[in-house]
Backbone as XML, in Angstrom:
<?xml version="1.0"?>
<chain id="A" units="angstrom">
  <residue number="1" name="MET">
    <atom name="N" x="0.843" y="-1.187" z="0.000"/>
    <atom name="CA" x="0.000" y="0.000" z="0.000"/>
    <atom name="C" x="0.880" y="1.240" z="0.000"/>
  </residue>
  <residue number="2" name="ALA">
    <atom name="N" x="0.379" y="2.308" z="-0.548"/>
    <atom name="CA" x="1.123" y="3.570" z="-0.610"/>
    <atom name="C" x="1.366" y="4.113" z="0.795"/>
  </residue>
  <residue number="3" name="ASN">
    <atom name="N" x="2.408" y="4.915" z="0.939"/>
    <atom name="CA" x="2.731" y="5.493" z="2.240"/>
    <atom name="C" x="1.919" y="6.741" z="2.514"/>
  </residue>
  <residue number="4" name="MET">
    <atom name="N" x="1.545" y="6.892" z="3.755"/>
    <atom name="CA" x="0.803" y="8.067" z="4.212"/>
    <atom name="C" x="1.793" y="9.188" z="4.464"/>
  </residue>
  <residue number="5" name="THR">
    <atom name="N" x="1.369" y="10.420" z="4.283"/>
    <atom name="CA" x="2.254" y="11.555" z="4.538"/>
    <atom name="C" x="2.526" y="11.692" z="6.031"/>
  </residue>
  <residue number="6" name="ASP">
    <atom name="N" x="3.683" y="12.237" z="6.367"/>
    <atom name="CA" x="4.087" y="12.368" z="7.768"/>
    <atom name="C" x="3.281" y="13.407" z="8.530"/>
  </residue>
  <residue number="7" name="ASP">
    <atom name="N" x="2.621" y="14.342" z="7.826"/>
    <atom name="CA" x="1.895" y="15.408" z="8.513"/>
    <atom name="C" x="0.423" y="15.060" z="8.746"/>
  </residue>
  <residue number="8" name="ALA">
    <atom name="N" x="0.053" y="13.810" z="8.582"/>
    <atom name="CA" x="-1.334" y="13.395" z="8.789"/>
    <atom name="C" x="-1.682" y="13.423" z="10.281"/>
  </residue>
  <residue number="9" name="PRO">
    <atom name="N" x="-2.918" y="13.772" z="10.609"/>
    <atom name="CA" x="-3.335" y="13.834" z="12.008"/>
    <atom name="C" x="-3.347" y="12.461" z="12.688"/>
  </residue>
  <residue number="10" name="VAL">
    <atom name="N" x="-3.198" y="12.483" z="13.991"/>
    <atom name="CA" x="-3.374" y="11.281" z="14.802"/>
    <atom name="C" x="-4.863" y="10.963" z="14.784"/>
  </residue>
  <residue number="11" name="HIS">
    <atom name="N" x="-5.222" y="9.687" z="14.836"/>
    <atom name="CA" x="-6.629" y="9.315" z="14.763"/>
    <atom name="C" x="-7.003" y="8.358" z="15.888"/>
  </residue>
  <residue number="12" name="ASP">
    <atom name="N" x="-8.310" y="8.305" z="16.169"/>
    <atom name="CA" x="-8.839" y="7.426" z="17.211"/>
    <atom name="C" x="-9.328" y="6.098" z="16.635"/>
  </residue>
  <residue number="13" name="VAL">
    <atom name="N" x="-9.915" y="6.154" z="15.441"/>
    <atom name="CA" x="-10.517" y="4.979" z="14.810"/>
    <atom name="C" x="-10.116" y="4.960" z="13.345"/>
  </residue>
  <residue number="14" name="GLU">
    <atom name="N" x="-9.865" y="3.770" z="12.818"/>
    <atom name="CA" x="-9.512" y="3.616" z="11.408"/>
    <atom name="C" x="-10.551" y="2.758" z="10.709"/>
  </residue>
  <residue number="15" name="LEU">
    <atom name="N" x="-10.935" y="3.166" z="9.512"/>
    <atom name="CA" x="-11.884" y="2.426" z="8.690"/>
    <atom name="C" x="-11.251" y="2.216" z="7.320"/>
  </residue>
  <residue number="16" name="ASP">
    <atom name="N" x="-11.021" y="0.966" z="6.955"/>
    <atom name="CA" x="-10.420" y="0.630" z="5.668"/>
    <atom name="C" x="-11.520" y="0.188" z="4.711"/>
  </residue>
  <residue number="17" name="THR">
    <atom name="N" x="-11.790" y="1.007" z="3.696"/>
    <atom name="CA" x="-12.810" y="0.681" z="2.705"/>
    <atom name="C" x="-12.181" y="0.309" z="1.364"/>
  </residue>
  <residue number="18" name="THR">
    <atom name="N" x="-10.926" y="-0.081" z="1.398"/>
    <atom name="CA" x="-10.200" y="-0.453" z="0.187"/>
    <atom name="C" x="-10.970" y="-1.520" z="-0.586"/>
  </residue>
  <residue number="19" name="GLY">
    <atom name="N" x="-11.123" y="-1.285" z="-1.894"/>
    <atom name="CA" x="-11.791" y="-2.242" z="-2.751"/>
    <atom name="C" x="-13.300" y="-2.087" z="-2.826"/>
  </residue>
  <residue number="20" name="LEU">
    <atom name="N" x="-13.863" y="-1.214" z="-2.007"/>
    <atom name="CA" x="-15.307" y="-0.997" z="-2.003"/>
    <atom name="C" x="-15.655" y="0.227" z="-2.842"/>
  </residue>
  <residue number="21" name="TYR">
    <atom name="N" x="-16.830" y="0.202" z="-3.432"/>
    <atom name="CA" x="-17.277" y="1.298" z="-4.283"/>
    <atom name="C" x="-18.604" y="1.842" z="-3.800"/>
  </residue>
  <residue number="22" name="CYS">
    <atom name="N" x="-18.877" y="3.072" z="-4.204"/>
    <atom name="CA" x="-20.080" y="3.794" z="-3.841"/>
    <atom name="C" x="-21.305" y="2.886" z="-3.997"/>
  </residue>
  <residue number="23" name="PRO">
    <atom name="N" x="-22.132" y="2.842" z="-2.982"/>
    <atom name="CA" x="-22.210" y="3.674" z="-1.775"/>
    <atom name="C" x="-21.580" y="3.052" z="-0.532"/>
  </residue>
  <residue number="24" name="GLU">
    <atom name="N" x="-20.902" y="1.907" z="-0.669"/>
    <atom name="CA" x="-20.417" y="1.186" z="0.505"/>
    <atom name="C" x="-19.495" y="1.981" z="1.426"/>
  </residue>
  <residue number="25" name="PRO">
    <atom name="N" x="-18.487" y="2.724" z="0.922"/>
    <atom name="CA" x="-17.637" y="3.469" z="1.862"/>
    <atom name="C" x="-18.429" y="4.438" z="2.747"/>
  </residue>
  <residue number="26" name="ILE">
    <atom name="N" x="-19.390" y="5.142" z="2.168"/>
    <atom name="CA" x="-20.175" y="6.103" z="2.951"/>
    <atom name="C" x="-21.084" y="5.379" z="3.938"/>
  </residue>
  <residue number="27" name="MET">
    <atom name="N" x="-21.658" y="4.273" z="3.533"/>
    <atom name="CA" x="-22.515" y="3.507" z="4.446"/>
    <atom name="C" x="-21.707" y="3.002" z="5.636"/>
  </residue>
  <residue number="28" name="LEU">
    <atom name="N" x="-20.503" y="2.489" z="5.384"/>
    <atom name="CA" x="-19.651" y="2.013" z="6.474"/>
    <atom name="C" x="-19.215" y="3.163" z="7.379"/>
  </residue>
  <residue number="29" name="MET">
    <atom name="N" x="-18.912" y="4.313" z="6.792"/>
    <atom name="CA" x="-18.547" y="5.486" z="7.598"/>
    <atom name="C" x="-19.697" y="5.885" z="8.509"/>
  </residue>
  <residue number="30" name="HIS">
    <atom name="N" x="-20.899" y="5.917" z="7.942"/>
    <atom name="CA" x="-22.071" y="6.310" z="8.717"/>
    <atom name="C" x="-22.256" y="5.373" z="9.914"/>
  </residue>
  <residue number="31" name="ASN">
    <atom name="N" x="-22.085" y="4.084" z="9.702"/>
    <atom name="CA" x="-22.205" y="3.126" z="10.799"/>
    <atom name="C" x="-21.094" y="3.298" z="11.823"/>
  </residue>
  <residue number="32" name="ARG">
    <atom name="N" x="-19.886" y="3.569" z="11.361"/>
    <atom name="CA" x="-18.752" y="3.698" z="12.280"/>
    <atom name="C" x="-18.878" y="4.936" z="13.172"/>
  </residue>
  <residue number="33" name="VAL">
    <atom name="N" x="-19.290" y="6.072" z="12.607"/>
    <atom name="CA" x="-19.354" y="7.294" z="13.407"/>
    <atom name="C" x="-20.448" y="7.216" z="14.473"/>
  </residue>
  <residue number="34" name="ARG">
    <atom name="N" x="-21.417" y="6.355" z="14.303"/>
    <atom name="CA" x="-22.459" y="6.168" z="15.326"/>
    <atom name="C" x="-21.873" y="5.693" z="16.644"/>
  </residue>
  <residue number="35" name="ASP">
    <atom name="N" x="-20.756" y="4.955" z="16.578"/>
    <atom name="CA" x="-20.111" y="4.417" z="17.776"/>
    <atom name="C" x="-19.021" y="5.324" z="18.323"/>
  </residue>
  <residue number="36" name="MET">
    <atom name="N" x="-18.851" y="6.491" z="17.731"/>
    <atom name="CA" x="-17.789" y="7.410" z="18.137"/>
    <atom name="C" x="-18.365" y="8.617" z="18.867"/>
  </residue>
  <residue number="37" name="GLN">
    <atom name="N" x="-17.507" y="9.335" z="19.567"/>
    <atom name="CA" x="-17.886" y="10.531" z="20.314"/>
    <atom name="C" x="-17.453" y="11.785" z="19.556"/>
  </residue>
  <residue number="38" name="GLY">
    <atom name="N" x="-18.140" y="12.887" z="19.794"/>
    <atom name="CA" x="-17.756" y="14.163" z="19.215"/>
    <atom name="C" x="-16.314" y="14.494" z="19.558"/>
  </residue>
  <residue number="39" name="GLY">
    <atom name="N" x="-15.570" y="14.987" z="18.586"/>
    <atom name="CA" x="-14.172" y="15.345" z="18.788"/>
    <atom name="C" x="-13.201" y="14.242" z="18.427"/>
  </residue>
  <residue number="40" name="GLU">
    <atom name="N" x="-13.671" y="13.003" z="18.355"/>
    <atom name="CA" x="-12.793" y="11.912" z="17.952"/>
    <atom name="C" x="-12.489" y="12.019" z="16.460"/>
  </residue>
  <residue number="41" name="ILE">
    <atom name="N" x="-11.375" y="11.420" z="16.056"/>
    <atom name="CA" x="-10.936" y="11.510" z="14.666"/>
    <atom name="C" x="-10.996" y="10.131" z="14.012"/>
  </residue>
  <residue number="42" name="LEU">
    <atom name="N" x="-11.663" y="10.088" z="12.875"/>
    <atom name="CA" x="-11.796" y="8.879" z="12.080"/>
    <atom name="C" x="-10.862" y="8.966" z="10.879"/>
  </residue>
  <residue number="43" name="LYS">
    <atom name="N" x="-10.039" y="7.952" z="10.696"/>
    <atom name="CA" x="-9.198" y="7.839" z="9.510"/>
    <atom name="C" x="-9.888" y="6.875" z="8.551"/>
  </residue>
  <residue number="44" name="VAL">
    <atom name="N" x="-10.097" y="7.317" z="7.326"/>
    <atom name="CA" x="-10.717" y="6.469" z="6.308"/>
    <atom name="C" x="-9.703" y="6.241" z="5.191"/>
  </residue>
  <residue number="45" name="ILE">
    <atom name="N" x="-9.533" y="4.986" z="4.804"/>
    <atom name="CA" x="-8.685" y="4.615" z="3.682"/>
    <atom name="C" x="-9.624" y="4.104" z="2.593"/>
  </residue>
  <residue number="46" name="ALA">
    <atom name="N" x="-9.472" y="4.620" z="1.385"/>
    <atom name="CA" x="-10.375" y="4.244" z="0.297"/>
    <atom name="C" x="-9.620" y="4.130" z="-1.020"/>
  </residue>
  <residue number="47" name="THR">
    <atom name="N" x="-10.218" y="3.391" z="-1.955"/>
    <atom name="CA" x="-9.687" y="3.312" z="-3.303"/>
    <atom name="C" x="-10.719" y="3.781" z="-4.328"/>
  </residue>
  <residue number="48" name="ASP">
    <atom name="N" x="-11.901" y="4.109" z="-3.896"/>
    <atom name="CA" x="-12.954" y="4.581" z="-4.794"/>
    <atom name="C" x="-12.769" y="6.072" z="-5.056"/>
  </residue>
  <residue number="49" name="PRO">
    <atom name="N" x="-12.515" y="6.472" z="-6.305"/>
    <atom name="CA" x="-12.339" y="7.895" z="-6.608"/>
    <atom name="C" x="-13.571" y="8.738" z="-6.281"/>
  </residue>
  <residue number="50" name="ALA">
    <atom name="N" x="-14.740" y="8.137" z="-6.205"/>
    <atom name="CA" x="-15.956" y="8.883" z="-5.863"/>
    <atom name="C" x="-15.905" y="9.438" z="-4.442"/>
  </residue>
  <residue number="51" name="THR">
    <atom name="N" x="-15.023" y="8.891" z="-3.600"/>
    <atom name="CA" x="-14.923" y="9.401" z="-2.234"/>
    <atom name="C" x="-14.417" y="10.838" z="-2.206"/>
  </residue>
  <residue number="52" name="ILE">
    <atom name="N" x="-13.719" y="11.260" z="-3.267"/>
    <atom name="CA" x="-13.251" y="12.653" z="-3.338"/>
    <atom name="C" x="-14.436" y="13.610" z="-3.269"/>
  </residue>
  <residue number="53" name="ARG">
    <atom name="N" x="-15.548" y="13.209" z="-3.850"/>
    <atom name="CA" x="-16.770" y="14.011" z="-3.836"/>
    <atom name="C" x="-17.638" y="13.668" z="-2.623"/>
  </residue>
  <residue number="54" name="ASP">
    <atom name="N" x="-17.769" y="12.367" z="-2.333"/>
    <atom name="CA" x="-18.731" y="11.905" z="-1.345"/>
    <atom name="C" x="-18.352" y="12.218" z="0.096"/>
  </residue>
  <residue number="55" name="ILE">
    <atom name="N" x="-17.085" y="12.073" z="0.446"/>
    <atom name="CA" x="-16.688" y="12.275" z="1.848"/>
    <atom name="C" x="-16.803" y="13.738" z="2.267"/>
  </residue>
  <residue number="56" name="PRO">
    <atom name="N" x="-16.365" y="14.713" z="1.466"/>
    <atom name="CA" x="-16.603" y="16.104" z="1.870"/>
    <atom name="C" x="-18.099" y="16.433" z="2.033"/>
  </residue>
  <residue number="57" name="LYS">
    <atom name="N" x="-18.938" y="15.885" z="1.156"/>
    <atom name="CA" x="-20.384" y="16.106" z="1.286"/>
    <atom name="C" x="-20.927" y="15.454" z="2.550"/>
  </residue>
  <residue number="58" name="PHE">
    <atom name="N" x="-20.455" y="14.254" z="2.859"/>
    <atom name="CA" x="-20.831" y="13.546" z="4.075"/>
    <atom name="C" x="-20.513" y="14.414" z="5.298"/>
  </residue>
  <residue number="59" name="CYS">
    <atom name="N" x="-19.295" y="14.954" z="5.323"/>
    <atom name="CA" x="-18.860" y="15.783" z="6.453"/>
    <atom name="C" x="-19.697" y="17.055" z="6.557"/>
  </residue>
  <residue number="60" name="SER">
    <atom name="N" x="-19.902" y="17.714" z="5.459"/>
    <atom name="CA" x="-20.673" y="18.954" z="5.454"/>
    <atom name="C" x="-22.104" y="18.722" z="5.922"/>
  </residue>
  <residue number="61" name="PHE">
    <atom name="N" x="-22.721" y="17.693" z="5.417"/>
    <atom name="CA" x="-24.112" y="17.397" z="5.736"/>
    <atom name="C" x="-24.293" y="17.037" z="7.216"/>
  </residue>
  <residue number="62" name="LEU">
    <atom name="N" x="-23.321" y="16.311" z="7.794"/>
    <atom name="CA" x="-23.455" y="15.837" z="9.173"/>
    <atom name="C" x="-22.719" y="16.700" z="10.191"/>
  </residue>
  <residue number="63" name="GLY">
    <atom name="N" x="-22.065" y="17.769" z="9.741"/>
    <atom name="CA" x="-21.408" y="18.678" z="10.672"/>
    <atom name="C" x="-20.066" y="18.200" z="11.186"/>
  </residue>
  <residue number="64" name="HIS">
    <atom name="N" x="-19.379" y="17.369" z="10.422"/>
    <atom name="CA" x="-18.045" y="16.901" z="10.789"/>
    <atom name="C" x="-16.998" y="17.739" z="10.052"/>
  </residue>
  <residue number="65" name="GLU">
    <atom name="N" x="-15.788" y="17.744" z="10.582"/>
    <atom name="CA" x="-14.697" y="18.511" z="9.974"/>
    <atom name="C" x="-13.769" y="17.578" z="9.200"/>
  </residue>
  <residue number="66" name="LEU">
    <atom name="N" x="-13.627" y="17.811" z="7.912"/>
    <atom name="CA" x="-12.647" y="17.085" z="7.108"/>
    <atom name="C" x="-11.310" y="17.786" z="7.329"/>
  </residue>
  <residue number="67" name="MET">
    <atom name="N" x="-10.491" y="17.203" z="8.192"/>
    <atom name="CA" x="-9.251" y="17.834" z="8.626"/>
    <atom name="C" x="-8.131" y="17.698" z="7.602"/>
  </residue>
  <residue number="68" name="HIS">
    <atom name="N" x="-8.092" y="16.574" z="6.926"/>
    <atom name="CA" x="-6.963" y="16.272" z="6.042"/>
    <atom name="C" x="-7.416" y="15.239" z="5.022"/>
  </residue>
  <residue number="69" name="GLN">
    <atom name="N" x="-6.979" y="15.419" z="3.789"/>
    <atom name="CA" x="-7.189" y="14.382" z="2.785"/>
    <atom name="C" x="-5.983" y="14.354" z="1.865"/>
  </residue>
  <residue number="70" name="SER">
    <atom name="N" x="-5.657" y="13.160" z="1.393"/>
    <atom name="CA" x="-4.533" y="13.013" z="0.480"/>
    <atom name="C" x="-4.755" y="11.789" z="-0.394"/>
  </residue>
  <residue number="71" name="GLU">
    <atom name="N" x="-3.964" y="11.704" z="-1.453"/>
    <atom name="CA" x="-4.060" y="10.591" z="-2.396"/>
    <atom name="C" x="-2.670" y="10.239" z="-2.865"/>
  </residue>
  <residue number="72" name="ASN">
    <atom name="N" x="-2.416" y="8.949" z="-3.021"/>
    <atom name="CA" x="-1.150" y="8.475" z="-3.546"/>
    <atom name="C" x="-1.401" y="7.148" z="-4.257"/>
  </residue>
  <residue number="73" name="ASN">
    <atom name="N" x="-1.132" y="7.111" z="-5.551"/>
    <atom name="CA" x="-1.268" y="5.880" z="-6.343"/>
    <atom name="C" x="-2.649" y="5.244" z="-6.225"/>
  </residue>
  <residue number="74" name="GLY">
    <atom name="N" x="-3.689" y="6.058" z="-6.249"/>
    <atom name="CA" x="-5.052" y="5.530" z="-6.214"/>
    <atom name="C" x="-5.568" y="5.145" z="-4.855"/>
  </residue>
  <residue number="75" name="VAL">
    <atom name="N" x="-4.818" y="5.465" z="-3.805"/>
    <atom name="CA" x="-5.282" y="5.235" z="-2.431"/>
    <atom name="C" x="-5.540" y="6.597" z="-1.804"/>
  </residue>
  <residue number="76" name="TYR">
    <atom name="N" x="-6.714" y="6.748" z="-1.213"/>
    <atom name="CA" x="-7.150" y="8.019" z="-0.634"/>
    <atom name="C" x="-7.228" y="7.879" z="0.883"/>
  </residue>
  <residue number="77" name="TRP">
    <atom name="N" x="-6.757" y="8.920" z="1.580"/>
    <atom name="CA" x="-6.836" y="8.979" z="3.045"/>
    <atom name="C" x="-7.624" y="10.213" z="3.440"/>
  </residue>
  <residue number="78" name="TYR">
    <atom name="N" x="-8.490" y="10.024" z="4.406"/>
    <atom name="CA" x="-9.296" y="11.118" z="4.941"/>
    <atom name="C" x="-9.232" y="11.065" z="6.463"/>
  </residue>
  <residue number="79" name="PHE">
    <atom name="N" x="-9.107" y="12.223" z="7.081"/>
    <atom name="CA" x="-9.142" y="12.335" z="8.525"/>
    <atom name="C" x="-10.276" y="13.262" z="8.883"/>
  </residue>
  <residue number="80" name="ILE">
    <atom name="N" x="-11.236" y="12.746" z="9.631"/>
    <atom name="CA" x="-12.478" y="13.452" z="9.916"/>
    <atom name="C" x="-12.651" y="13.597" z="11.426"/>
  </residue>
  <residue number="81" name="ARG">
    <atom name="N" x="-12.801" y="14.834" z="11.883"/>
    <atom name="CA" x="-13.099" y="15.082" z="13.309"/>
    <atom name="C" x="-14.614" y="15.174" z="13.441"/>
  </residue>
  <residue number="82" name="LEU">
    <atom name="N" x="-15.146" y="14.324" z="14.298"/>
    <atom name="CA" x="-16.598" y="14.299" z="14.479"/>
    <atom name="C" x="-17.084" y="15.544" z="15.186"/>
  </residue>
  <residue number="83" name="GLY">
    <atom name="N" x="-18.189" y="16.071" z="14.681"/>
    <atom name="CA" x="-18.793" y="17.267" z="15.243"/>
    <atom name="C" x="-19.707" y="16.950" z="16.395"/>
  </residue>
</chain>
């Protein structure tokens, strides 16, 4: 797997959606954040290019902060602070 950048935030929970395509990554994220507390940080790993559009919309709609996102060789990382 591609390497993550060194300036990525520390996270509380990790969700690997590698190999899954829309709508599965968002559905899994929605289920995961239900078990988390406000202020915690979720790291999402994805390979679906649609997450570039879907995850920011997910965060905006639910009041979460997309703190960091990056991509390397078709692997996407997102760090989301729960609102």
